[in-house]
BADOTOR-230160 format. One record per residue (C-alpha): chain; x negated, y, z negated; residue number from 1; residue in one letter. Coordinates in nm, 4 decimals, always signed. Last residue first. Layout:
<sites>
SITE, A, X, Y, Z, NUM, A
...
</sites>
This chain:
<sites>
SITE, A, -1.4400, -6.9419, -1.3986, 414, M
SITE, A, -1.2347, -7.0090, -1.0246, 413, E
SITE, A, -1.5098, -7.1929, -0.8485, 412, Q
SITE, A, -1.5231, -7.4559, -1.1013, 411, T
SITE, A, -1.1565, -7.4586, -1.0361, 410, W
SITE, A, -1.1429, -7.4589, -0.6945, 409, I
SITE, A, -1.4014, -7.7427, -0.6713, 408, F
SITE, A, -1.2091, -7.9887, -0.9590, 407, D
SITE, A, -0.8671, -7.9265, -0.7144, 406, G
SITE, A, -1.0782, -7.9909, -0.4225, 405, V
SITE, A, -1.2633, -8.3425, -0.5551, 404, A
SITE, A, -0.9802, -8.5895, -0.5133, 403, S
SITE, A, -0.9235, -8.5504, -0.1634, 402, E
SITE, A, -1.2895, -8.5483, -0.0385, 401, E
SITE, A, -1.4864, -8.2653, +0.0400, 400, L
SITE, A, -1.5798, -8.0013, +0.2959, 399, E
SITE, A, -1.6977, -7.6863, +0.2208, 398, K
SITE, A, -1.6611, -7.3045, +0.3199, 397, E
SITE, A, -1.7891, -7.0050, +0.2748, 396, E
SITE, A, -1.6155, -6.6279, +0.3717, 395, G
SITE, A, -1.7202, -6.5049, +0.0977, 394, T
SITE, A, -1.3663, -6.3869, -0.0378, 393, K
SITE, A, -1.1520, -6.6037, +0.1840, 392, L
SITE, A, -1.3261, -6.8940, +0.0166, 391, N
SITE, A, -1.2537, -7.1693, +0.2802, 390, K
SITE, A, -1.1541, -7.5288, +0.1415, 389, V
SITE, A, -1.2240, -7.8107, +0.4051, 388, T
SITE, A, -1.0382, -8.1325, +0.3208, 387, Y
SITE, A, -1.0924, -8.4706, +0.3323, 386, K
SITE, A, -0.8685, -8.7719, +0.3242, 385, K
SITE, A, -0.9484, -8.8535, +0.6933, 384, S
SITE, A, -0.6389, -8.9294, +0.8701, 383, A
SITE, A, -0.4745, -8.6387, +0.7025, 382, V
SITE, A, -0.7746, -8.3754, +0.7350, 381, E
SITE, A, -0.8017, -8.5504, +1.1318, 380, D
SITE, A, -0.4208, -8.4551, +1.2004, 379, S
SITE, A, -0.3863, -8.1278, +1.0217, 378, G
SITE, A, -0.3889, -8.0041, +0.6585, 377, V
SITE, A, -0.5758, -7.6582, +0.6376, 376, F
SITE, A, -0.7201, -7.5104, +0.3394, 375, T
SITE, A, -0.7428, -7.1590, +0.1726, 374, V
SITE, A, -0.8868, -7.0349, -0.1481, 373, F
SITE, A, -0.8936, -6.6433, -0.2612, 372, R
SITE, A, -0.5478, -6.5581, -0.2657, 371, I
SITE, A, -0.4896, -6.1866, -0.1852, 370, G
SITE, A, -0.1681, -6.1770, -0.0173, 369, L
SITE, A, -0.2968, -6.0022, +0.2764, 368, K
SITE, A, -0.6086, -6.3064, +0.2693, 367, D
SITE, A, -0.3179, -6.5443, +0.2681, 366, A
SITE, A, -0.1295, -6.4276, +0.5111, 365, A
SITE, A, -0.4581, -6.3661, +0.7525, 364, K
SITE, A, -0.5600, -6.6910, +0.7039, 363, I
SITE, A, -0.1557, -6.8174, +0.8539, 362, Q
SITE, A, -0.2710, -6.6076, +1.1160, 361, D
SITE, A, -0.5659, -6.7398, +1.1833, 360, A
SITE, A, -0.4707, -7.1158, +1.2148, 359, V
SITE, A, -0.1878, -7.0197, +1.4557, 358, K
SITE, A, +0.1479, -7.0415, +1.3220, 357, R
SITE, A, +0.3776, -7.3684, +1.2440, 356, A
SITE, A, +0.5302, -7.0961, +0.9889, 355, S
SITE, A, +0.5720, -7.3513, +0.6882, 354, Y
SITE, A, +0.2701, -7.1861, +0.5053, 353, D
SITE, A, +0.2302, -7.4259, +0.1074, 352, I
SITE, A, +0.1758, -7.2050, -0.1895, 351, A
SITE, A, -0.1029, -7.4020, -0.4659, 350, V
SITE, A, -0.0968, -7.2850, -0.8187, 349, N
SITE, A, -0.3672, -7.5260, -0.9892, 348, L
SITE, A, -0.2881, -7.7273, -1.3038, 347, G
SITE, A, -0.4199, -8.0983, -1.1948, 346, Q
SITE, A, -0.0164, -8.1581, -1.1122, 345, A
SITE, A, -0.0355, -7.8496, -0.8925, 344, R
SITE, A, -0.2662, -8.0554, -0.7002, 343, L
SITE, A, -0.1513, -8.4095, -0.6674, 342, K
SITE, A, +0.1718, -8.1891, -0.5585, 341, E
SITE, A, +0.0024, -8.0006, -0.2950, 340, S
SITE, A, -0.1335, -8.3310, -0.1848, 339, F
SITE, A, +0.2013, -8.4516, -0.1092, 338, A
SITE, A, +0.3398, -8.2081, +0.0123, 337, H
SITE, A, +0.1232, -8.0608, +0.2465, 336, A
SITE, A, +0.1552, -8.4518, +0.3722, 335, A
SITE, A, +0.4886, -8.4097, +0.4395, 334, G
SITE, A, +0.4527, -8.0719, +0.6083, 333, V
SITE, A, +0.1974, -8.2477, +0.8596, 332, H
SITE, A, +0.4552, -8.3251, +1.1612, 331, E
SITE, A, +0.5604, -7.9358, +1.1520, 330, N
SITE, A, +0.1407, -7.8129, +1.2701, 329, G
SITE, A, -0.1469, -7.7270, +1.1544, 328, L
SITE, A, -0.0025, -7.6703, +0.7841, 327, V
SITE, A, -0.2329, -7.3648, +0.5731, 326, A
SITE, A, -0.1816, -7.4825, +0.2322, 325, M
SITE, A, -0.3044, -7.1152, +0.0248, 324, Y
SITE, A, -0.5061, -7.1970, -0.3095, 323, L
SITE, A, -0.5163, -7.0307, -0.6254, 322, D
SITE, A, -0.2002, -6.8382, -0.6161, 321, T
SITE, A, -0.1659, -6.6044, -0.9581, 320, S
SITE, A, -0.3215, -6.3642, -0.7587, 319, P
SITE, A, -0.6220, -6.1820, -0.9453, 318, V
SITE, A, -0.6531, -5.7884, -0.9023, 317, Y
SITE, A, -0.9632, -5.6711, -1.0357, 316, P
SITE, A, -0.9536, -5.5526, -1.3911, 315, P
SITE, A, -0.7967, -5.2011, -1.4605, 314, L
SITE, A, -1.1075, -5.0132, -1.6740, 313, L
SITE, A, -1.1999, -4.7344, -1.4714, 312, K
SITE, A, -1.2129, -4.4754, -1.7165, 311, H
SITE, A, -0.8894, -4.2236, -1.5318, 310, T
SITE, A, -0.7617, -4.6087, -1.3963, 309, E
SITE, A, -0.7083, -4.7145, -1.7494, 308, L
SITE, A, -0.5793, -4.4042, -1.9401, 307, F
SITE, A, -0.3219, -4.3900, -1.6500, 306, D
SITE, A, -0.1941, -4.7246, -1.6891, 305, R
SITE, A, -0.2167, -4.6303, -2.0723, 304, M
SITE, A, +0.0069, -4.2758, -1.9737, 303, T
SITE, A, +0.2990, -4.5273, -1.7218, 302, V
SITE, A, +0.3103, -4.8261, -2.0204, 301, D
SITE, A, +0.4191, -4.6182, -2.3549, 300, G
SITE, A, +0.2451, -4.6844, -2.6591, 299, M
SITE, A, +0.4400, -4.6503, -2.9593, 298, G
SITE, A, +0.3964, -4.5922, -3.3170, 297, F
SITE, A, +0.4619, -4.7266, -3.6837, 296, G
SITE, A, +0.5754, -4.6428, -4.0147, 295, V
SITE, A, +0.8285, -4.7486, -4.2561, 294, A
SITE, A, +0.9399, -4.7258, -4.6094, 293, P
SITE, A, +1.2722, -4.8798, -4.6746, 292, V
SITE, A, +1.6010, -4.6142, -4.7844, 291, P
SITE, A, +1.9182, -4.8569, -4.9398, 290, E
SITE, A, +2.1444, -4.8906, -4.6424, 289, A
SITE, A, +2.4306, -4.6188, -4.5670, 288, G
SITE, A, +2.3359, -4.6947, -4.1948, 287, F
SITE, A, +2.2246, -4.3474, -4.1166, 286, I
SITE, A, +2.0167, -4.3948, -4.4273, 285, D
SITE, A, +1.7734, -4.6391, -4.2520, 284, L
SITE, A, +1.5747, -4.3535, -4.1030, 283, L
SITE, A, +1.5171, -4.2286, -4.4579, 282, N
SITE, A, +1.0984, -4.3443, -4.4504, 281, D
SITE, A, +1.0059, -4.2536, -4.1065, 280, Y
SITE, A, +0.5815, -4.2644, -4.0978, 279, R
SITE, A, +0.4080, -4.1569, -3.7460, 278, G
SITE, A, +0.3932, -4.2102, -3.3896, 277, G
SITE, A, +0.1764, -4.1607, -3.1026, 276, G
SITE, A, +0.1046, -4.1758, -2.7221, 275, F
SITE, A, -0.1110, -4.0598, -2.4699, 274, L
SITE, A, -0.1963, -3.7116, -2.4943, 273, S
SITE, A, -0.3617, -3.4935, -2.2495, 272, R
SITE, A, -0.7272, -3.4992, -2.1047, 271, N
SITE, A, -0.6727, -3.6675, -1.7579, 270, N
SITE, A, -0.9625, -3.5561, -1.5650, 269, D
SITE, A, -1.1196, -3.3852, -1.8457, 268, P
SITE, A, -1.1740, -3.7012, -2.0321, 267, S
SITE, A, -1.0634, -3.6909, -2.3618, 266, T
SITE, A, -0.7620, -3.9203, -2.3568, 265, D
SITE, A, -0.5418, -3.8373, -2.7226, 264, F
SITE, A, -0.4057, -4.0522, -2.9495, 263, V
SITE, A, -0.1221, -3.8867, -3.1515, 262, E
SITE, A, -0.0418, -3.8844, -3.5313, 261, F
SITE, A, +0.2319, -3.7876, -3.8136, 260, I
SITE, A, +0.1817, -3.8528, -4.1444, 259, M
SITE, A, +0.5058, -3.8078, -4.3708, 258, G
SITE, A, +0.8950, -3.7826, -4.3021, 257, T
SITE, A, +0.9541, -3.8580, -3.9404, 256, Y
SITE, A, +1.3055, -3.8658, -3.8378, 255, Y
SITE, A, +1.3528, -3.5642, -3.6132, 254, E
SITE, A, +1.1589, -3.6626, -3.3507, 253, F
SITE, A, +0.9719, -3.4623, -3.1403, 252, G
SITE, A, +0.5765, -3.5101, -3.2631, 251, R
SITE, A, +0.4360, -3.2494, -3.4175, 250, V
SITE, A, +0.0627, -3.2582, -3.3778, 249, V
SITE, A, -0.0215, -2.8953, -3.3727, 248, N
SITE, A, -0.1729, -2.9475, -3.7694, 247, F
SITE, A, -0.4713, -3.1003, -3.6034, 246, D
SITE, A, -0.6646, -3.3209, -3.8812, 245, F
SITE, A, -0.9733, -3.5350, -3.6571, 244, T
SITE, A, -1.0241, -3.8790, -3.6070, 243, V
SITE, A, -1.2379, -4.0447, -3.3912, 242, N
SITE, A, -1.5358, -4.2021, -3.6546, 241, A
SITE, A, -1.2989, -4.5293, -3.7277, 240, I
SITE, A, -1.5538, -4.7388, -3.9252, 239, G
SITE, A, -1.2746, -4.8695, -4.1869, 238, L
SITE, A, -1.4458, -4.5973, -4.4411, 237, D
SITE, A, -1.3388, -4.3385, -4.1878, 236, S
SITE, A, -0.9710, -4.4885, -4.1898, 235, L
SITE, A, -0.9428, -4.4524, -4.4945, 234, I
SITE, A, -1.0560, -4.0622, -4.5533, 233, R
SITE, A, -0.8711, -4.0260, -4.2771, 232, R
SITE, A, -0.5354, -4.1413, -4.4665, 231, I
SITE, A, -0.6079, -3.9692, -4.7345, 230, E
SITE, A, -0.6589, -3.6002, -4.5882, 229, K
SITE, A, -0.3508, -3.6740, -4.3731, 228, S
SITE, A, -0.1514, -3.7268, -4.7209, 227, D
SITE, A, -0.3441, -3.4421, -4.9075, 226, D
SITE, A, -0.2000, -3.2342, -4.6685, 225, S
SITE, A, -0.4054, -3.0243, -4.4594, 224, E
SITE, A, -0.3451, -2.6386, -4.4183, 223, Q
SITE, A, -0.1383, -2.4685, -4.1609, 222, P
SITE, A, -0.3076, -2.1468, -4.0467, 221, E
SITE, A, -0.0122, -1.8899, -3.9004, 220, I
SITE, A, -0.1122, -1.5021, -3.7165, 219, K
SITE, A, +0.1429, -1.2426, -3.7013, 218, G
SITE, A, +0.5052, -1.2341, -3.7115, 217, G
SITE, A, +0.6016, -1.6245, -3.6542, 216, A
SITE, A, +0.7965, -1.5418, -3.3595, 215, L
SITE, A, +0.5037, -1.3066, -3.1900, 214, R
SITE, A, +0.2485, -1.5010, -3.3402, 213, E
SITE, A, +0.3661, -1.8265, -3.1900, 212, I
SITE, A, +0.4069, -1.6480, -2.8688, 211, E
SITE, A, +0.0763, -1.5149, -2.8375, 210, K
SITE, A, -0.0649, -1.8486, -2.9343, 209, Q
SITE, A, +0.1153, -2.0526, -2.6576, 208, R
SITE, A, +0.0125, -1.7678, -2.3979, 207, E
SITE, A, -0.3461, -1.7856, -2.5089, 206, D
SITE, A, -0.3160, -2.1586, -2.4527, 205, E
SITE, A, -0.1795, -2.1872, -2.1172, 204, P
SITE, A, +0.1192, -2.4426, -2.1497, 203, M
SITE, A, +0.1613, -2.8637, -2.2324, 202, K
SITE, A, -0.2307, -2.8806, -2.3929, 201, G
SITE, A, -0.0825, -2.7643, -2.7159, 200, K
SITE, A, +0.3182, -2.7785, -2.6529, 199, K
SITE, A, +0.3884, -2.9301, -3.0100, 198, D
SITE, A, +0.2610, -2.6342, -3.1637, 197, L
SITE, A, +0.5065, -2.4116, -2.9411, 196, L
SITE, A, +0.8049, -2.6914, -3.0462, 195, S
SITE, A, +0.7510, -2.6045, -3.4227, 194, R
SITE, A, +0.7597, -2.2155, -3.3588, 193, I
SITE, A, +1.0987, -2.2452, -3.1693, 192, Q
SITE, A, +1.2367, -2.4392, -3.4899, 191, K
SITE, A, +1.0888, -2.1722, -3.7096, 190, R
SITE, A, +1.2662, -1.8689, -3.4553, 189, D
SITE, A, +1.5907, -2.0845, -3.5219, 188, M
SITE, A, +1.5542, -2.0685, -3.8863, 187, E
SITE, A, +1.4950, -1.7203, -3.8839, 186, S
SITE, A, +1.1536, -1.5697, -4.0127, 185, I
SITE, A, +1.2118, -1.3876, -4.3485, 184, G
SITE, A, +0.8372, -1.3899, -4.4186, 183, R
SITE, A, +0.9246, -1.6312, -4.7315, 182, K
SITE, A, +1.0449, -1.8011, -4.4501, 181, I
SITE, A, +0.7654, -1.8413, -4.2902, 180, L
SITE, A, +0.6039, -1.9766, -4.5938, 179, K
SITE, A, +0.7991, -2.1994, -4.6286, 178, M
SITE, A, +0.8118, -2.3527, -4.2870, 177, D
SITE, A, +0.3867, -2.4245, -4.3105, 176, L
SITE, A, +0.4880, -2.5979, -4.5900, 175, V
SITE, A, +0.7428, -2.8482, -4.4496, 174, E
SITE, A, +0.4967, -2.8494, -4.1401, 173, L
SITE, A, +0.1713, -2.9416, -4.3752, 172, T
SITE, A, +0.4343, -3.2661, -4.5255, 171, N
SITE, A, +0.5571, -3.2917, -4.1729, 170, R
SITE, A, +0.1835, -3.4233, -4.1305, 169, S
SITE, A, -0.0573, -3.4565, -3.8658, 168, G
SITE, A, -0.3488, -3.6938, -3.7429, 167, I
SITE, A, -0.5262, -3.7056, -3.3992, 166, R
SITE, A, -0.6833, -3.9618, -3.3162, 165, I
SITE, A, -0.9275, -3.9239, -2.9947, 164, E
SITE, A, -1.0167, -4.1141, -2.6824, 163, F
SITE, A, -1.2994, -4.2020, -2.4633, 162, D
SITE, A, -1.5476, -4.1261, -2.7034, 161, N
SITE, A, -1.4396, -4.4473, -2.9012, 160, E
SITE, A, -1.4920, -4.6637, -2.6322, 159, K
SITE, A, -1.2085, -4.8410, -2.4252, 158, A
SITE, A, -1.2108, -5.1758, -2.2830, 157, G
SITE, A, -0.8310, -5.2040, -2.2828, 156, F
SITE, A, -0.9074, -5.4244, -2.6251, 155, A
SITE, A, -1.0853, -5.0896, -2.7935, 154, K
SITE, A, -0.7488, -4.9133, -2.6804, 153, M
SITE, A, -0.5466, -5.1804, -2.8583, 152, I
SITE, A, -0.7795, -5.1135, -3.1624, 151, E
SITE, A, -0.7449, -4.8201, -3.1961, 150, S
SITE, A, -0.3412, -4.8533, -3.2069, 149, A
SITE, A, -0.3880, -5.1169, -3.4682, 148, L
SITE, A, -0.5976, -4.8970, -3.6894, 147, L
SITE, A, -0.3422, -4.6024, -3.6828, 146, I
SITE, A, -0.0438, -4.8840, -3.8001, 145, I
SITE, A, -0.3080, -5.0170, -4.0394, 144, E
SITE, A, -0.4033, -4.6274, -4.1802, 143, T
SITE, A, -0.0200, -4.5630, -4.2412, 142, D
SITE, A, +0.0214, -4.9028, -4.3746, 141, A
SITE, A, -0.2727, -4.8620, -4.6502, 140, E
SITE, A, -0.1216, -4.4687, -4.7274, 139, F
SITE, A, +0.1432, -4.7027, -4.9505, 138, E
SITE, A, +0.5370, -4.6908, -4.9259, 137, S
SITE, A, +0.5128, -5.0486, -4.7578, 136, I
SITE, A, +0.8352, -5.2375, -4.7063, 135, G
SITE, A, +0.8461, -5.1903, -4.2662, 134, F
SITE, A, +0.5632, -5.1859, -4.0325, 133, I
SITE, A, +0.6433, -5.0987, -3.6972, 132, D
SITE, A, +0.4691, -5.1431, -3.3401, 131, C
SITE, A, +0.6678, -5.0397, -3.0462, 130, N
SITE, A, +0.4700, -5.0817, -2.6707, 129, L
SITE, A, +0.6791, -4.9126, -2.4591, 128, Q
SITE, A, +0.8287, -4.9509, -2.0679, 127, W
SITE, A, +0.8939, -4.7076, -1.8783, 126, H
SITE, A, +1.2230, -4.5437, -1.6948, 125, E
SITE, A, +1.2662, -4.1398, -1.5711, 124, R
SITE, A, +0.8884, -4.1417, -1.5481, 123, L
SITE, A, +0.6448, -3.8919, -1.7095, 122, R
SITE, A, +0.2453, -4.0077, -1.7626, 121, G
SITE, A, +0.2253, -3.7482, -1.4068, 120, R
SITE, A, +0.5654, -3.6199, -1.3166, 119, Q
SITE, A, +0.9123, -3.7076, -1.3035, 118, P
SITE, A, +1.1608, -3.4453, -1.4286, 117, R
SITE, A, +1.3055, -3.6081, -1.7231, 116, E
SITE, A, +1.6481, -3.7923, -1.7678, 115, Y
SITE, A, +1.5416, -4.0684, -2.0262, 114, R
SITE, A, +1.5477, -4.4442, -2.0637, 113, F
SITE, A, +1.3171, -4.7286, -2.2315, 112, V
SITE, A, +1.2166, -5.0380, -2.1302, 111, N
SITE, A, +1.1172, -5.2389, -2.4221, 110, P
SITE, A, +0.7853, -5.4018, -2.5728, 109, I
SITE, A, +0.8348, -5.5005, -2.9062, 108, S
SITE, A, +0.6747, -5.5230, -3.2279, 107, Y
SITE, A, +0.7730, -5.6048, -3.6192, 106, L
SITE, A, +0.5689, -5.6100, -3.9181, 105, R
SITE, A, +0.7783, -5.6535, -4.2314, 104, L
SITE, A, +0.6403, -5.6227, -4.5562, 103, P
SITE, A, +0.9045, -5.7305, -4.6776, 102, F
SITE, A, +1.0647, -6.0521, -4.5847, 101, G
SITE, A, +1.4414, -6.0105, -4.3840, 100, L
SITE, A, +1.7394, -6.1880, -4.5228, 99, E
SITE, A, +1.8312, -5.8773, -4.7820, 98, R
SITE, A, +1.7722, -5.6668, -4.5155, 97, R
SITE, A, +1.9717, -5.8175, -4.2485, 96, K
SITE, A, +2.1719, -5.4897, -4.0612, 95, A
SITE, A, +1.9236, -5.2295, -4.2475, 94, A
SITE, A, +1.6601, -5.3886, -4.0056, 93, V
SITE, A, +1.8127, -5.4387, -3.6985, 92, M
SITE, A, +1.9748, -5.0588, -3.7363, 91, R
SITE, A, +1.6062, -4.9280, -3.7848, 90, A
SITE, A, +1.4685, -5.1161, -3.5222, 89, V
SITE, A, +1.7327, -4.9783, -3.2670, 88, S
SITE, A, +1.6604, -4.6021, -3.3668, 87, P
SITE, A, +1.2688, -4.6719, -3.3128, 86, T
SITE, A, +1.3459, -4.8160, -2.9764, 85, M
SITE, A, +1.3486, -4.4574, -2.7449, 84, E
SITE, A, +1.5617, -4.3555, -2.5403, 83, P
SITE, A, +1.7850, -4.5992, -2.5296, 82, R
SITE, A, +2.0715, -4.6370, -2.2401, 81, L
SITE, A, +2.3422, -4.4947, -2.3724, 80, T
SITE, A, +2.7151, -4.6127, -2.4479, 79, V
SITE, A, +3.0108, -4.3423, -2.5539, 78, S
SITE, A, +3.3654, -4.5651, -2.5846, 77, R
SITE, A, +3.6199, -4.5397, -2.3735, 76, D
SITE, A, +3.7131, -4.9369, -2.3439, 75, G
SITE, A, +3.5710, -4.9371, -2.0009, 74, R
SITE, A, +3.1989, -4.7711, -2.1077, 73, D
SITE, A, +3.1821, -4.3587, -2.1407, 72, L
SITE, A, +2.8666, -4.2724, -2.0160, 71, F
SITE, A, +2.5386, -4.1573, -2.1669, 70, T
SITE, A, +2.1901, -4.1445, -1.9475, 69, Y
SITE, A, +1.9612, -3.9502, -2.2473, 68, T
SITE, A, +1.7263, -3.6660, -2.1571, 67, Q
SITE, A, +1.9519, -3.3034, -2.1840, 66, E
SITE, A, +2.1728, -3.3540, -2.4995, 65, S
SITE, A, +1.9956, -3.6607, -2.6635, 64, V
SITE, A, +1.6671, -3.6025, -2.5604, 63, I
SITE, A, +1.6483, -3.2303, -2.6905, 62, E
SITE, A, +1.8477, -3.2252, -2.9897, 61, E
SITE, A, +1.5405, -3.4606, -3.1550, 60, S
SITE, A, +1.6866, -3.8229, -3.2620, 59, S
SITE, A, +1.8712, -3.9039, -3.5999, 58, K
SITE, A, +2.2027, -3.9051, -3.5520, 57, A
SITE, A, +2.2890, -3.7951, -3.2296, 56, E
SITE, A, +2.1005, -4.1069, -3.1195, 55, Y
SITE, A, +2.2749, -4.3670, -3.2942, 54, L
SITE, A, +2.6365, -4.2057, -3.2360, 53, E
SITE, A, +2.5199, -4.2828, -2.7930, 52, T
SITE, A, +2.6502, -4.6595, -2.9241, 51, P
SITE, A, +2.3166, -4.8488, -2.8012, 50, E
SITE, A, +2.3024, -5.0509, -2.4817, 49, L
SITE, A, +1.9205, -5.1653, -2.3729, 48, I
SITE, A, +2.0185, -5.4951, -2.5834, 47, S
SITE, A, +1.7758, -5.6025, -2.8575, 46, A
SITE, A, +1.4256, -5.7472, -2.8807, 45, S
SITE, A, +1.1848, -5.8685, -3.1500, 44, Y
SITE, A, +0.8174, -6.0049, -3.1576, 43, E
SITE, A, +0.6327, -6.0456, -3.4945, 42, Q
SITE, A, +0.2961, -5.8390, -3.6490, 41, Y
SITE, A, +0.0441, -6.0585, -3.7937, 40, G
SITE, A, -0.2562, -5.8655, -3.6999, 39, Y
SITE, A, -0.3748, -6.0959, -3.4148, 38, R
SITE, A, +0.0155, -6.0958, -3.3059, 37, E
SITE, A, -0.0428, -5.7286, -3.2473, 36, A
SITE, A, -0.3551, -5.7446, -3.0749, 35, V
SITE, A, -0.2683, -6.0693, -2.8434, 34, E
SITE, A, +0.0679, -5.8651, -2.7748, 33, R
SITE, A, -0.0879, -5.5565, -2.5923, 32, M
SITE, A, -0.3293, -5.7240, -2.4085, 31, T
SITE, A, -0.0465, -5.9553, -2.2585, 30, D
SITE, A, +0.1583, -5.6771, -2.1916, 29, F
SITE, A, -0.1090, -5.4110, -2.0337, 28, L
SITE, A, -0.2402, -5.7371, -1.7906, 27, Y
SITE, A, +0.0789, -5.8191, -1.7196, 26, N
SITE, A, +0.1368, -5.5074, -1.5887, 25, Q
SITE, A, -0.1282, -5.4794, -1.4058, 24, V
SITE, A, -0.0678, -5.8154, -1.2249, 23, F
SITE, A, +0.3320, -5.7275, -1.1885, 22, M
SITE, A, +0.1644, -5.3710, -0.9300, 21, D
SITE, A, -0.0500, -5.6217, -0.7271, 20, R
SITE, A, +0.2966, -5.8904, -0.7432, 19, P
SITE, A, +0.4878, -5.5854, -0.6124, 18, Y
SITE, A, +0.6762, -5.3881, -0.9057, 17, F
SITE, A, +0.8967, -5.0697, -0.8188, 16, D
SITE, A, +0.9513, -4.7628, -1.0050, 15, R
SITE, A, +1.1331, -4.5205, -1.1967, 14, V
SITE, A, +1.1696, -4.1819, -1.1582, 13, G
SITE, A, +1.3939, -4.1206, -0.8431, 12, K
SITE, A, +1.5536, -4.4258, -0.7492, 11, Y
SITE, A, +1.3706, -4.6416, -0.5596, 10, P
SITE, A, +1.3289, -4.5643, -0.1792, 9, E
SITE, A, +1.4333, -4.8360, +0.0382, 8, T
SITE, A, +1.7272, -4.5433, +0.2059, 7, S
SITE, A, +1.9965, -4.7343, +0.3177, 6, L
SITE, A, +2.1026, -4.7062, +0.6943, 5, K
SITE, A, +2.3635, -4.4849, +0.7645, 4, D
SITE, A, +2.6556, -4.6537, +0.9213, 3, K
SITE, A, +2.7523, -4.7134, +1.3167, 2, K
SITE, A, +3.1066, -4.6003, +1.3639, 1, M
</sites>
């Protein structure tokens, strides 16, 4: 019987990365790394597999019960593909806290997995820059984390009016919770109110406000706490003006203990939260370790790519291959190899076409790949040691001595 053909589509909610996609992804990662390391953060990594109890201890119930990829391994142990990185780095710090120097600045760009409905800005797998400071309880750590997030945005070419930093506080939420308790509001309704606060911009605003007032038995007017006031003051002194207080900034994770923040795109074409973070001083206690103050954020690649596309900040595609070598007959393959090795020794990336196709077809292949320069290796070139280099972007051609080809391409690409 004839078998059905397999689909060429990737698994729902994940992406294939062709060279042009990898160019953007590498640009994102390179920019993130450069700024994080400029501020003294050191890279770490961990496995995508973690024991499920790591997330059951502190992550939100919604993530654990509805959004994780969880399964039993062959040893009948419950294992989860990480939905976030913070519990993993907390585990790592708890494991070697006596060997690590504090304050400790760490960053990583892991892939994370959540089983949720794919939509703009949300997929089932994405990559996320995580930056964290361990060992500083003072507000300066909170402000440095926000400053770092702001500097990464600017490194991508964003201006201050392109994004807004909204600061909230768990302290504000705790005060609000006490007021609601005095009103006789149940724990279930208080939890639902916090969830609705976090849904600002994600549902019709009049509908959200009406539901909050219904559950709260009237209007609620949370007051800004001292920690967010002081953090905003320090940021203002540092020249960061696009910071506001917003009590609707809640963040979904249960482990936050103080300041929380989110960065929003101000463009009406993409007016949404891009990423965020906050302070989590008590996360190490689930490992039986002494508390270590910590603050950090996670910046996802999907929302950042959407932001860059919206603001037209993505760089033009430049392939990693500098020169495409069209071989005009199989008898010249050896000469092409020898010439390409000389160019590679000069630092150029060279691709050889062995197909023996017509010259026009080889040029068309180079153009499809986005390669800017093509040269030709045939009888005349091998005999004269002179090669024509064609710029596929401008159509210009130049005949050069073999020894001059490498320098010519380097000069053109600068």
